[in-house]
C-alpha positions in Angstrom: 37.7 127.2 -1.6 37.4 131.0 -2.2 35.6 132.3 -5.4 34.0 135.6 -6.8 30.4 135.2 -7.2 28.0 137.6 -9.3 24.6 137.4 -7.6 23.0 140.5 -9.2 24.0 142.8 -12.0 25.6 146.1 -11.4 28.9 147.9 -10.9 32.2 146.3 -9.9 31.2 146.1 -6.2 28.5 143.4 -6.9 31.4 141.0 -7.1 31.4 139.2 -3.8 34.0 137.0 -2.2 32.6 133.7 -1.1 33.5 130.4 0.4 32.2 127.3 -1.5 33.0 123.7 -1.7 36.1 122.7 -3.8 34.9 121.0 -7.0 35.6 117.3 -7.6 36.6 116.0 -10.9 34.2 113.8 -12.7 35.2 110.8 -14.9 37.6 112.1 -17.5 38.3 115.4 -15.7 41.0 117.0 -13.9 41.0 119.3 -11.0 43.2 122.4 -11.5 44.8 124.6 -8.7 44.3 128.0 -10.4 47.5 130.1 -10.6 46.1 132.8 -12.9 42.5 133.6 -13.9 42.0 135.8 -17.1 39.6 139.0 -16.6 38.0 139.9 -20.0 36.1 143.1 -21.0 33.2 141.1 -22.0 32.9 139.8 -18.5 32.8 143.5 -17.4 29.8 144.0 -19.8 28.2 140.6 -18.6 28.6 141.8 -15.0 26.4 145.0 -15.9 23.9 142.9 -18.1 25.3 144.7 -21.2 26.5 141.7 -23.2 25.0 139.8 -25.9 24.8 136.8 -23.5 22.9 137.1 -20.0 24.2 134.6 -17.7 22.0 132.9 -15.2 22.7 134.1 -11.4 24.3 133.2 -9.2 27.5 132.8 -11.3 31.3 132.5 -10.8 32.6 134.5 -13.8 35.9 133.6 -15.8 36.3 131.5 -18.8 40.0 130.8 -18.9 42.8 129.8 -16.3 46.1 128.2 -16.0 47.5 126.2 -13.0 48.6 122.8 -11.9 46.8 119.7 -12.0 45.9 118.5 -8.5 43.6 115.5 -8.8 42.3 113.2 -11.5 38.9 111.9 -12.3 38.3 108.2 -13.1 40.1 107.1 -16.3 42.5 110.1 -16.6 46.3 109.4 -17.3 48.0 109.6 -14.0 50.9 111.3 -15.8 49.0 114.6 -15.7 49.2 114.8 -11.9 51.1 118.0 -11.0 51.4 119.1 -14.7 51.2 122.7 -15.6 48.1 123.2 -17.9 45.9 125.9 -19.5 42.3 125.5 -19.0 40.0 127.1 -21.7 36.9 126.8 -19.7 35.0 128.6 -22.5 35.1 125.8 -24.7 34.0 123.4 -22.0 30.7 122.0 -20.8 30.9 124.3 -17.8 32.2 127.8 -19.5 32.3 129.8 -16.4 33.9 129.3 -13.0 37.5 130.8 -13.5 37.4 133.5 -10.7 38.3 130.9 -8.1 41.0 128.9 -6.5 39.9 125.5 -8.1 38.3 124.4 -11.4 37.5 121.2 -13.1 37.8 120.5 -16.9 37.6 117.6 -19.3 41.4 116.4 -19.5 41.3 116.5 -23.2 40.9 120.3 -23.0 43.7 120.7 -20.6 46.9 122.1 -22.7 50.4 121.5 -21.4 52.5 124.6 -20.8 56.2 124.9 -21.9 58.2 125.0 -18.6 59.4 128.7 -19.4 55.9 130.1 -20.0 54.4 131.9 -16.9 50.9 131.1 -15.9 50.0 134.6 -16.5 51.3 134.7 -20.1 49.5 131.4 -20.9 46.2 132.8 -19.6 46.7 135.9 -21.8 47.1 133.6 -24.9 43.6 132.0 -24.4 40.7 134.1 -25.4 42.7 137.0 -26.6 45.4 134.7 -28.2 42.9 132.7 -30.0 40.9 135.5 -31.1 43.9 137.1 -32.8 45.0 133.7 -34.1 41.5 133.1 -35.8 40.8 136.5 -36.9 43.9 136.2 -39.2 42.8 132.9 -40.4 39.3 134.2 -41.2 40.9 137.1 -43.2 44.6 136.5 -43.9 46.8 139.8 -43.7 49.6 138.7 -46.2 50.4 141.4 -48.7 47.7 143.8 -47.3 47.5 146.9 -45.2 45.6 146.5 -42.0 44.1 148.3 -39.3 44.0 147.1 -35.6 41.9 148.8 -33.3 42.5 148.7 -29.5 46.1 147.8 -30.5 47.5 148.0 -27.1 44.9 145.7 -25.5 45.0 142.0 -24.9 43.8 141.0 -28.5 45.3 143.8 -30.3 48.9 143.6 -28.9 49.0 140.0 -30.1 47.1 140.8 -33.4 49.7 143.6 -34.4 52.6 141.1 -34.0 50.8 138.0 -35.7 49.8 140.2 -38.5 53.5 141.3 -39.1 54.6 137.7 -38.8 52.2 136.7 -41.4 53.1 139.1 -44.0 50.9 142.3 -43.6 52.4 145.0 -45.8 51.4 147.6 -43.5 50.1 147.5 -39.9 48.4 150.6 -38.6 47.6 150.6 -34.9 44.7 152.8 -33.3 44.8 153.4 -29.6 43.8 156.1 -27.2 47.0 157.6 -25.6 50.7 158.0 -26.3 51.7 155.4 -24.1 49.5 153.0 -26.0 50.5 154.0 -29.3 54.1 153.7 -28.3 53.4 150.1 -27.2 51.9 149.2 -30.5 54.8 150.7 -32.5 57.3 148.6 -30.0 55.5 145.6 -31.0 55.9 146.0 -34.8 53.2 148.4 -36.0 54.2 150.6 -38.9 52.0 153.4 -37.8 50.0 154.4 -35.0 47.1 156.8 -34.7 45.3 158.3 -31.7 41.4 157.7 -32.0 40.7 160.6 -29.8 41.6 163.0 -32.7 38.5 163.7 -34.6 40.3 163.2 -38.0 41.7 159.9 -37.1 40.2 157.9 -40.1 42.0 160.3 -42.6 45.2 159.9 -40.7 45.0 156.2 -41.1 44.2 156.5 -44.8 47.2 158.6 -45.2 49.4 156.2 -43.4 48.0 153.5 -45.9 49.1 155.5 -48.8 45.9 157.5 -49.4 43.1 155.1 -50.3 42.7 153.3 -46.9 43.5 150.1 -45.5 42.5 146.6 -47.2 41.3 145.2 -43.9 40.0 146.5 -40.5 40.1 144.2 -37.5 37.4 145.7 -35.4 37.6 144.4 -31.9 35.9 147.5 -30.4 32.5 148.1 -31.9 30.2 150.9 -31.2 31.1 154.2 -32.7 34.6 152.8 -33.7 32.8 150.7 -36.3 31.5 153.6 -38.4 34.7 155.5 -38.0 36.5 152.7 -39.1 34.7 152.2 -42.3 36.0 155.8 -43.4 39.3 154.4 -43.2 38.7 151.3 -45.2 39.6 151.4 -48.8 37.2 150.7 -51.7 36.9 146.8 -52.1 38.2 146.3 -48.6 36.9 144.2 -45.8 35.9 144.9 -42.1 36.2 141.9 -39.8 33.8 142.6 -36.9 34.9 140.9 -33.6 32.8 142.9 -31.1 30.1 140.8 -30.2 27.2 142.7 -28.4 28.6 146.2 -29.7 27.1 146.3 -33.2 26.3 149.8 -34.0 26.2 150.5 -37.8 23.0 151.0 -39.5 21.5 151.1 -43.0 23.2 154.1 -44.0 26.6 152.8 -43.3 25.9 149.5 -44.9 24.7 151.2 -48.1 27.8 153.3 -48.2 29.8 149.8 -47.9 27.8 148.4 -50.9 28.3 151.5 -53.3 32.1 151.3 -52.5 32.4 147.4 -52.8 33.3 147.0 -49.2 32.3 144.0 -47.4 31.6 143.0 -43.8 32.7 139.6 -42.2 31.4 138.5 -38.7 33.6 136.8 -36.3 32.7 134.6 -33.4 35.3 132.5 -31.8 33.5 129.7 -30.3 32.0 128.1 -33.5 35.6 128.0 -34.9 37.1 125.9 -32.3 37.1 122.0 -32.2 38.9 120.2 -29.4 41.7 119.1 -31.5 41.9 122.6 -33.3 41.9 124.3 -30.0 44.8 122.4 -28.5 46.8 122.8 -31.8 46.3 126.7 -32.0 46.9 127.1 -28.2 50.2 125.0 -28.4 51.4 127.0 -31.4 50.7 130.2 -29.5 52.4 129.0 -26.4 55.5 127.9 -28.1 55.8 131.2 -29.9 55.8 133.0 -26.8 58.1 130.7 -25.0 60.4 130.9 -27.9 60.3 134.8 -27.7 58.7 135.1 -31.1 55.7 136.6 -29.7 55.5 139.1 -26.7 52.8 139.0 -24.2 51.7 142.3 -22.7 50.6 142.0 -19.1 48.2 144.9 -18.0 47.7 144.2 -14.4 47.9 141.4 -11.7 45.2 141.4 -8.8 44.7 139.1 -5.7 41.3 137.1 -6.3 39.7 139.2 -3.7 40.2 142.5 -5.7 38.3 141.2 -8.8 36.2 144.4 -8.6 39.5 146.6 -9.0 40.4 144.5 -12.0 36.9 145.2 -13.5 37.3 148.8 -12.9 40.6 149.1 -14.5 39.2 147.4 -17.6 35.8 149.4 -17.5 37.6 152.6 -17.4 39.9 151.7 -20.4 43.1 152.2 -18.3 44.8 148.8 -19.0 47.0 147.7 -21.8 47.5 143.9 -22.4 46.2 141.2 -20.1 44.6 141.6 -16.8 44.7 138.5 -14.5 43.6 137.5 -10.9 46.1 135.6 -8.8 44.2 133.4 -6.3 
């Protein structure tokens, strides 16, 4: 099979197309012919050794795929053959390997797809969908004004919709271009603010009624976090979901304390059990299949153009989900 291998850290061009043996499913596993593989911004950071986790090299990146079951390991129900499934590799014992034509995964983690749901949309609902889903479980938006950063991205575009669905009083979207702001508004945001404007936190406060928002869902990190704190109302909560991009210091923390603001950390993996993961993904899949949740696709690239997919994300030119098509 073909796969994309990372042998050394660096720019997009360090991603190499390689030929390697097709994996064989072990007992309890299924072999999946990959039809769509997700590309995530944290993989861009990982490729350049800029992420909180440094992988052992060489490695096949990619933590989520969808496709069809092609072969079964010992003890797996024969009815799974040729079924359409999502494979959340990130929750398995082999969390990488998605940038490839085939993967194996524990059959208990393979989640069936509704017939109407595309492989690309299913892939978009794994890392990004589960992140949005569990961010709102960690800090429910019902009756609150909320700020969504990177609101046109894979997580943000879903977060806007789910927050409205769960009863947020006001959803304010932050993004970096007119087209991205318009997308967020089309998905249900009540207001949209361009973060390239120096006074954007003040504009967010105004959109929230003057005092600021009750909750910030920070999926960007870096300098965005400190700026978002300026848009947070006294007594409000910032939920930080940008692992590896933490950039606030003692001064910002002291200012939070004096204004009764709180900081909640967010890491997805510790929140997932096998049963809970399947239930959450099934709910997301059926919402999307039923037209109650719009999935924004940001780009489809052939497997051998993984480097171009990484460039798109690294240059912040994408909206929604970027996928590879083996």
